[in-house]
N, C-alpha and C positions, 0 to 999 in steps of 0.2 A: 504493501500499500504508499502511495506515494503521501510525503508530508500534506499536500494540497488538499485529499483525498481524505485523510484523517481531519482535517481543520474543517473541512466541509461536513462531516460528522460532529463534529464539536461544536459547529455554529449551529446545527439541527437540535443539538443538546440546549446550548445556550438559548434559543428561542423560548423553548418550553418554560423558562423561568423569568422570563420577559412579563411586566406586571404583576409580579408575586416576590420580590426580594428587597424591593429597594430600602435604604439609602444604598444596599450594596448593589454591585454591578453582577448583572446575568450574566454570568460565565459556564461555558460549556467543556468538558474535557474528552478525552479518548485514549484509553492506555491499549496500546497495540506491539504485535510481533509478525513482521512480515505482512501477511494480509490477513491476519486471523487479529479481530478485536477482542480482547482479553474484557474491557471493561469501559464503561462509559458512564458520564454522570453531569449533572447540572447544579447551580449554587441553591441550596436551601433557604427558606426566610430568616431572617436576621436572629443569630444564636445558632443557626443549625449548621450542618458542614458545607463546605466550599466544592466546588465542581472537581476538583482534583481528589479532595478526598472520598469523595462518593466514586468517583471512578475507580481509584487506587483497592478500595475496599469492595468494588463489586470485581475486580480481576481476582484477588485474594480469595474471595467466596467462591468464584467459579474454576481459578484455575491452582490457586495455591503461590507461595512466596516464591517458590523456583521459577515461574512463567513471569513474574512480575521484575524480579532481578535481571536487568539487561535490558529491558523491554524501551519502547519510546510511548512518550505521550506527546498529544496536541493539545494546546490549551488556549483560549482565545484572548485572553489576557494575563500578564506576566504574574506568576504565583506571587504571593504574598510573602514577608518576609519579616514581620511583627505579629507581637503577639495583639490581639484585639479579644472580640468575642470568642475567638479560636486558635487554637497554636497555628503558629505559620506552616504555610503549606507546602513553602521551600524545602524546612527541614524533611517532612514526611517523603518528599521524593528523593533526597537524600538518602535517609533510612533505609528505602526499598531500592537505592543502587540502579535508577533507571540509568540507561546510558543515553539516552537522548531526550531533549524536551524542544518542542518546537511551539513558540510562542508567537500570535496573533499581531498583539501591540503590545507596546509597553504601558505600565499602571502610571497614570501621572499624578496620583497622591503621594503626597511629599514625604509620607511614612515609609513608601514602598520602591517608589521610581528607582528601575536599576538594580535597586539591593537584593530583589529575588533574584535578578540574573546573576548576578556576581556571586551569591551564596552557592548558586549552582554550578556556576563554572570554576569556584575554590576548590568544591568536593569533586571536580574530575570530569563531571555530566556535560556533553556536549549540546550547546545549548544554540539553536537558530532561532531570529526574530524576524517579523516581515512576511510572514507568511499567512495569504490572503489578507493583507494589512487594511485593505480600504472596508471589506466586507466586516472585519472585526471593530475597526472603527467604529462604524456605522453602527454595530450592534450595541457598542458602550456609549453611543455619545451623549445618552443622558448622564450617565456617570460623569465622564468627562467634561459636560457641561457644568454640573453641579460642583466639581472639583475646580475648575478655571473660571465661573463666573459667578456662583455662588445662585444657581438659579435652575430649575430644570430645562430640558429642551420643549420647545414650545412646536406644536404642529397646529396647524388651523385647519379645519375641515368645512369646505364649503360644499351645497349641494343646492344647486338652483335651476331654473330654466334658460335656453339661449339668451334670453334677455335680461339675465341676470335677476330674477325675482324666487323669492322663497315662498311666499303665499299668494292669494289672490287678495281682491280688497276687501273681501270678506272675512279673511283670515285661515283659508281653508290652505294646508298643509300638506296632508298625507294624502297618499305619496307621490313628491314629485319625481323622484328617483324609482328604478325597478329594482325587484328581488336581487338582481345580481349585484346591482352596488349597494342596497343595504347588508348584503352579506359580507362585503369588502369594510364597511364601517364597522360591523361588528367584530370582523377580525383585528381591527385598529384598536379598537376598545380593548378586546382581549389583551394585547399587548402593552397596554397603556398605564401607568399607575395611577393617574386620577383622570377624569374628562371634567371640563370646565365650562359653564354657561353661565348667562347671565340672567338676572331675575324677569326682564319682559319674556326669554323664551319658556321661562317654567311658568310662568303666569299664561301665558299663551297656550304650551304644547302639553305641559306636566310631563315632561319626560321621565323616565326610571333610569336611563344612563346605564344598564346592565349590558353585559355580552353577550348575545346568544345565538344559537347555532339550531335553525329550525325553532321550535317553539322551547327549547331548553335553554337554561341559561347556564354558561358556562364559566362565568367569570364577573365578578362583581369591582370592578375598580372605584376607588374613591372617589367621590364627587367634590368638585369646588364651585362652589356658587357664589358668583358676585353680585351683591345687593347691598347697596351701601346703607340704606334706611331699613333693610329687613321688612320689605314688603310683602315678600312670599310667605303665603300662611302655613303653617307647620302641617296641615293636612296634605301637603305635596308630598308625592310618592318620594322625592330624595329626603324627606324626614321620615317617612312611615318605613320604608325598606331599611331594616336596620341590619341588612348582610353585608354593608360596606359603610365605612365613616364617612360623614359629610362634614367638610370644612367651608364655612361660609366668611368668606370676605366683607366685611361691613365696616362702616364708617364710628367713631367714636362718639357721635351726634347721635348714633341709632337710638330710639326709645327704650328706655330701661324694659319697660313692659315687655317689647317683643324680644329683647336680648334672651330676658330668661325663659320666655316661651321656647326659643330656640334650643339656649341650653339643656333645657327638660326634655327634649327629643334625643339627647344623646349627641347631637352635631358640635362640633368644634367651633369657635366663634375667635377670629382672627381680625382683631379689631385695628384699623388704621386712621390716623387721622384723614381725613377729607382735602382733595387741593380741587378749588372750585367746584365742589360739590360732588366730586368723583373719587373712585378708589385709584390713588396712585398705583399704577401698574408696576411699574420697576420694584420699589418695595414689595410690592404684594408678593411679585417673583420671587424674591430673594427670601420672603418669608416661608413661602411654600417649599424654596430649598434646605430651609433650617428645619420644616419639617423634615425633610427627609426625600420627597419626592423627585423624581428624576425625569421623567416621561409625563408633559400634560399634554392631553388631546384636547384642543378647544372647538366644542361644537357650535358654538354660538351664544346671543346673535348677534345680528349686522353691526350693532354700535359696539359692543366688545371686541369683536373682531377687528372693527376698524381702527379702534382706539391702540388695541396691540400693533397695528401694521403703523399707523401713525408715529407710534415710540419704539420701532424697530424692535420690535421683541418677537417676532415670529421667525422661526427655523426653517419651516418649511410648510408648505402648502397644498394640501391635496383638494382639488375641484373634482365634483362630478355634475357632468351637467345632460341634464334631459332634454329630449328633442319635443319641447314646448313653447309656446310662445303664450305670456299672461299679459304684458302690455305697462306701460307707466304707473297705471292706478294699481299694481300688485305692490307687493314690500319687498323694497331691496334687498339683496342678500349682505350688501356691504352697507355701512355710513358714509358718512362723509371724510376723505383722506387730506383734504386740503391739498391738493398738488396743484402747484402753479406753474411746474415746468414738467414736460414728459420725463424729462431726464432724471427727476427725483421719484419717479412712481416706483414703487416696489416691484421688482422684475426677478422671475423664477429662472433658475440656471439646473444645469444636467436634468433637462425637462424628459418626463416619459409621458407617454399617451396610449392608452388600449381602449378597446370597447368591453363594456359590459353590457351584454343585453343590446339594449337599444341606446344605453347612457354611453358617455365618454368619461373617462377616468383620464384627469392630468394632473401630475405631480412632480413637484422639485424642491430645491432648496432655496432659499430667501438670499439672493445675491447681497453683498453688503454696498451700503449707499456711496456715490462718488462723493469725493471730498468736494468741500463748498468751495468755490475759488472765492479769493479775498481780495480787494483792491490793494495793490501795492501803495504805501502811505508815502504823498508825497515829500 
């Protein structure tokens, strides 16, 4: 088995942990010898085993210590070298005398970065880094964002008609896109730590924000409600479904009676001083980062999406377009962006496009804004 083939298996394992193990990175690992896979595994929730430990224990259970000695391991992220909730993974690899370790990408955390690799090399283990690096960095982008920027990776999902509408003038919106597009959205929810919505979306649609496969709920990501004055009633599904935690970003001026009612549901209130009557989004995302969230999927509504885009806080956009026309009297998918010059408009790069039934799915990362040209001082 080539290192690339082993890393692809490790990535499949890692994706099984996505959305379930934050603030830890969702890592995957495979122990193999030749073309035989001895064991594989993925990171367990905080306090549980790391991917390398799960993979090695699986190999030991199935084939014994002799088979593991001298075997190879592929892991999507550099093995940790420090004592956290669990012992250092690098020490375990040394203890079982692995011959080669193939690493997808280095861990940027200051307590790990490069130290795990050095620990393995000092023990005589051959270490190769950068195997399927791009795919592994994409897998761990939320963790990287949390370490580097103190906030989660933000993915904005938009679903609209060809003319950019999300509802008719009467408010009817279900369903603009077809079942194929809806299935992809549920898969995105299943990989996310949390799903964020604004208060207007909840008041209009009362979404559950669960990830479903058919009629079966497969994941309950945490919910983030942006509701500055706590206008959403506690009878909303976000408050009544206790299978997942709801975090509510509200203003410090929200009425005390409403704060008490929300707290009584078990939701977590994250209070911030308002700016011009709105939740300040950059501090809000940093607050969510301190709560441990690494991947945030923003599903609505138009004002929240526009505010995040104006603040340059969106990292990736997924747009689902339906072959329907509603007209200018329908509800727009985006609020005002205050774009004066086309060159300052948010632009996607690395764009991909596919058909989903009759719908179109377009996605890409948001390019960094061009630098603002300043006039030279006379």
